[in-house]
C-alpha angles and dihedrals in degrees: 000000000000122000122199120207122207119190110203113194140092121302111273095032092056092053092049092048089053092049090050092049091049091051089054102035105022129249114335122212108186102053131130132183 
C-alpha cells in the first residue's frame, strides 16, 4: 500500500515540516508541497 503525503502551507514552513517529519520517520519518497 502506498501513502501519499501532501503538506499544505506557505513555502519555508512546508519545507521545515518535511525536514522534521524525515528526522522522526526517516526519508519520505511520495511527498509534495
